[in-house]
C-alpha positions in Angstrom: -0.1 0.1 -0.1 1.6 3.1 -1.2 1.1 6.3 1.3 1.1 9.8 -0.5 2.2 12.3 2.2 1.4 15.9 1.4 4.0 18.4 1.8 3.6 20.5 5.0 6.4 22.8 4.4 5.4 26.3 4.9 6.4 28.8 2.3 9.1 31.3 3.2 8.0 34.6 4.7 8.1 37.7 2.6 7.8 40.0 5.6 10.6 39.6 8.1 9.7 42.2 10.8 8.6 45.7 11.7 10.9 47.9 13.9 10.6 51.6 15.4 12.9 54.3 13.9 13.4 58.0 14.2 12.0 59.9 17.3 9.8 57.1 18.3 12.5 54.6 18.6 14.9 57.1 20.3 12.3 58.5 22.8 12.7 62.0 21.5 9.0 62.8 20.9 7.8 66.2 21.8 4.5 67.8 22.3 2.9 68.2 19.0 4.7 65.6 17.3 2.3 63.6 15.3 4.3 61.6 12.8 6.2 58.4 13.7 8.1 56.1 11.6 8.3 52.5 11.2 10.4 50.1 8.8 9.3 47.0 7.3 12.1 44.8 6.3 11.3 42.2 3.6 13.2 38.9 2.7 13.5 39.9 -1.0 14.0 43.4 -2.6 10.7 45.1 -2.2 8.7 46.0 -5.2 5.7 48.1 -5.9 3.4 45.1 -6.2 4.2 44.1 -2.9 3.9 47.7 -1.5 0.5 47.9 -3.0 -0.7 44.4 -1.7 0.4 45.5 1.7 -1.6 48.8 1.5 -4.6 46.9 0.5 -4.6 44.4 3.2 -3.8 46.8 6.1 -7.3 48.2 6.6 -8.8 44.8 7.1 -5.9 43.8 9.6 -6.6 47.3 11.3 -9.9 46.5 12.0 -9.3 43.5 14.0 -7.9 45.6 16.9 -9.5 48.6 16.6 -12.9 50.2 15.8 -11.4 53.5 14.8 -11.3 54.3 11.2 -8.0 54.6 9.4 -6.9 56.1 6.1 -4.1 54.0 4.3 -2.3 55.6 1.4 0.6 54.0 -0.6 3.4 56.0 -1.9 5.4 53.9 -4.3 7.6 56.7 -5.2 8.6 57.1 -1.6 8.8 53.7 -0.9 6.3 53.7 2.0 2.8 53.6 3.3 1.2 56.0 5.5 -1.7 55.5 7.8 -3.7 58.4 9.0 -6.2 58.3 12.0 -9.3 59.7 11.9 -9.7 60.7 15.4 -8.2 63.4 17.5 -5.3 63.6 18.0 -4.8 62.8 14.3 -1.7 60.6 14.2 0.3 59.6 11.3 2.3 56.4 10.8 4.7 56.1 8.1 5.6 52.3 7.2 8.7 52.3 4.9 9.8 49.3 2.9 13.4 48.0 2.5 15.5 45.0 2.6 19.1 44.3 3.7 19.9 43.0 0.0 19.7 46.5 -1.2 22.7 47.4 0.8 24.6 44.2 -0.4 23.6 44.8 -4.0 25.1 48.5 -3.5 28.4 46.8 -2.1 28.8 44.4 -5.3 28.2 47.5 -7.4 31.1 49.2 -5.9 33.2 46.0 -6.1 32.6 46.0 -9.9 33.7 49.7 -10.4 36.7 49.1 -8.4 37.4 45.8 -10.2 37.4 43.6 -7.3 37.9 39.9 -7.5 34.5 39.2 -6.2 32.9 41.1 -9.2 35.3 39.0 -11.5 34.1 35.6 -10.8 30.7 36.3 -11.9 28.3 34.9 -9.6 25.3 34.2 -11.6 22.2 36.2 -10.2 18.5 36.2 -10.2 17.0 38.5 -12.6 15.6 41.4 -10.6 11.7 42.5 -10.9 11.0 45.3 -13.1 9.1 47.2 -10.5 11.5 47.5 -7.8 11.1 50.4 -5.3 13.6 53.3 -5.6 17.0 51.9 -4.2 18.1 55.4 -2.9 14.8 55.3 -0.7 15.6 51.9 0.5 19.2 52.7 1.5 18.0 55.7 3.4 15.5 53.4 5.1 18.3 51.0 6.2 20.3 54.0 7.3 17.5 54.9 9.6 17.3 51.6 11.0 21.3 51.6 11.7 20.8 55.0 13.5 18.1 53.8 15.8 20.4 50.9 17.0 23.3 53.2 17.2 21.5 55.4 19.5 20.0 52.7 21.6 23.6 51.4 22.1 25.4 54.4 22.8 23.0 57.6 23.8 20.2 56.0 25.6 22.5 54.9 28.8 24.5 58.2 28.8 23.4 60.5 31.5 21.6 63.8 30.2 22.1 62.9 26.6 18.4 62.1 25.7 17.5 65.2 27.9 19.8 67.5 25.8 18.9 66.3 22.3 15.2 66.9 23.2 16.1 70.4 24.4 17.9 71.0 21.2 15.1 69.5 19.2 12.7 72.0 20.6 15.3 74.8 19.8 15.4 73.6 16.2 11.4 73.9 16.1 11.3 77.4 17.8 14.3 79.2 16.2 14.6 79.5 12.4 18.3 79.8 12.9 18.5 76.2 14.1 16.1 74.5 11.5 19.1 73.7 9.1 20.9 71.5 11.6 20.2 68.2 10.8 18.6 65.9 13.5 21.3 62.9 13.0 24.2 65.6 13.5 22.6 66.8 16.5 22.3 63.2 18.1 26.0 62.4 17.2 27.3 65.9 18.3 25.2 65.7 21.6 26.7 62.0 22.3 30.2 62.9 21.4 30.4 65.8 23.5 28.9 64.2 26.6 30.9 61.0 26.2 34.0 62.8 26.3 33.5 64.5 29.8 35.6 63.1 32.5 32.6 62.0 34.4 28.7 62.2 34.7 27.2 65.5 33.8 24.0 67.3 35.0 21.6 68.6 32.4 23.1 72.4 32.9 26.5 71.0 32.6 25.9 69.0 29.6 23.9 72.0 27.8 26.8 74.4 28.5 29.3 71.8 27.4 27.3 71.2 24.0 26.8 75.1 23.4 30.6 75.5 23.9 31.7 72.9 21.6 29.3 74.6 18.9 30.8 78.0 19.8 34.0 76.9 19.2 33.3 76.1 15.4 32.9 72.5 15.3 30.3 73.2 12.6 32.2 75.4 10.4 34.2 73.9 7.2 37.5 74.2 8.7 36.5 72.2 11.9 36.6 68.6 12.6 33.3 67.8 11.1 31.0 64.9 12.4 31.7 61.5 11.0 29.0 59.1 10.7 29.7 55.9 12.5 26.9 54.0 11.0 28.7 54.2 7.6 31.2 52.2 6.2 32.9 54.9 4.0 33.9 58.2 5.5 31.1 60.5 5.4 30.3 63.8 7.2 26.8 64.3 8.4 27.2 68.1 8.0 27.7 67.9 4.2 24.4 69.0 3.6 24.6 72.3 5.6 25.1 75.5 3.8 28.2 77.8 5.1 25.8 80.4 6.0 23.6 78.0 8.1 26.8 76.9 9.8 27.8 80.4 10.6 24.5 81.3 12.0 24.1 78.5 14.2 27.6 79.0 15.8 26.8 82.7 16.4 23.5 81.8 17.9 25.1 79.2 20.1 27.7 81.9 21.3 24.7 84.2 22.1 22.9 81.1 23.9 26.3 80.6 26.1 26.5 84.5 27.1 22.8 84.0 28.1 23.5 80.9 30.5 26.3 82.9 32.0 24.0 85.6 33.1 21.7 83.1 34.5 19.1 83.7 31.7 18.8 80.1 30.4 15.1 80.4 30.4 15.4 82.8 27.2 17.2 79.8 25.7 14.7 77.4 26.7 11.6 79.8 25.4 10.1 80.0 28.8 9.4 82.4 31.6 11.8 82.9 34.4 11.2 81.0 37.4 10.6 83.2 40.5 13.5 83.2 43.1 13.2 80.6 45.8 12.4 81.8 49.2 15.6 80.2 50.9 18.1 82.2 48.4 16.2 85.4 49.2 16.7 84.8 52.8 20.2 84.2 52.5 20.9 87.3 50.3 19.0 89.3 53.0 21.0 87.7 55.9 24.3 88.5 54.0 23.2 92.4 53.6 21.9 93.0 57.1 23.9 90.6 59.2 25.7 91.9 62.4 28.1 89.2 62.2 31.3 90.7 60.9 34.9 90.2 61.5 36.9 92.5 63.8 38.9 93.9 60.7 35.7 95.0 59.2 34.4 96.4 62.2 37.5 98.5 63.0 37.4 99.7 59.4 33.7 100.9 59.6 34.5 102.7 62.9 37.6 104.5 61.3 35.5 105.7 58.5 32.7 107.0 60.8 35.3 109.0 62.7 37.2 110.3 59.9 33.9 111.7 58.5 33.0 113.2 62.0 36.4 115.0 62.3 36.1 116.3 58.7 
C-alpha cells in the first residue's frame, strides 16, 4: 500500500519584521509630534506590487484590533505606506519598506566599479523584478534603522544625553536659525560631547558643554566635522549644511552661551523666568543686614565714621 504524504512545508516569509525608527524609537517625541516612523523589512528586494498588496490588506487587519477608522495611502515613489487616524489627536504612521539585500547589491556594484575579484568571478544572479522600489529610498530606510540601533547602544544609557537632544530638537522647532541643523548630526554631536567628559554631567552642565563645542566652530568647514559611525565609507553628517547656516548656528550658540553665563537660560529654553526661591532670598538678606562681621571689618567701619566726623 503506497502512502502519499502532502508537503507540510510552509513557504518562506516575505515580511521579516517591523521595527521602530526615528524619534519614536529614540524616545525624542515632543509635544505636537504627530508623525512616527516604522521600517518593514522584507526577505527579498521590495517591489511596487508588494507595497500595494500590503496597503490593500492593511485596513482589514487594522479592524481586527481597533474600531477606529484609518486611512491608508500607498506611496510607491517614496517606498512607504502612510496610515492616518480619523480621530483627534490625528496621528500619522509612515511604514517604509526596505531589505538588507539592497545594501549588499550596492556593495557589489562598488566592487564592480573598483574591479574587485569578487565581481570578476561572475556569480550568477537572479533576474530582478522590473518594479523594484527606489533604491535610494530603500538605502535611506536602512540607514534610519542603523541610526536607531546606534542610538539605543550609545546614547540611551548616557546621562543627560537624551534630555539635551530633546532640548535641542525643541530649539530647532522654535528658532528658525537652528532649523537647518540635521537631527542625526545633533544626536552625534551631543553623544560625542557628553561621552568625552571626565564624569557624569547634570543637564545644565551638559547643555553648557554642548553650546561651548558649537561656539568653538565644530560646525564650520575648517572644523573637525561629524563622522557618521553607521557608514562604512567616511561620511560627514554636516555635508548637507550650507556655509551660512553653519555660521548662523555658531553665532546663535555663542549668544546662548552668554545668556547662560548671566543666568538667563529661560530665554534659551523659550520659557518664563522661574521665581527666586524663598531660601535664596533669605540668604541674600542675611548677608546684607547681618551684624556678624569680622574684627577687621568692624574696625574699618569705625575708622571711616570717625574720619567723617572729624572732617
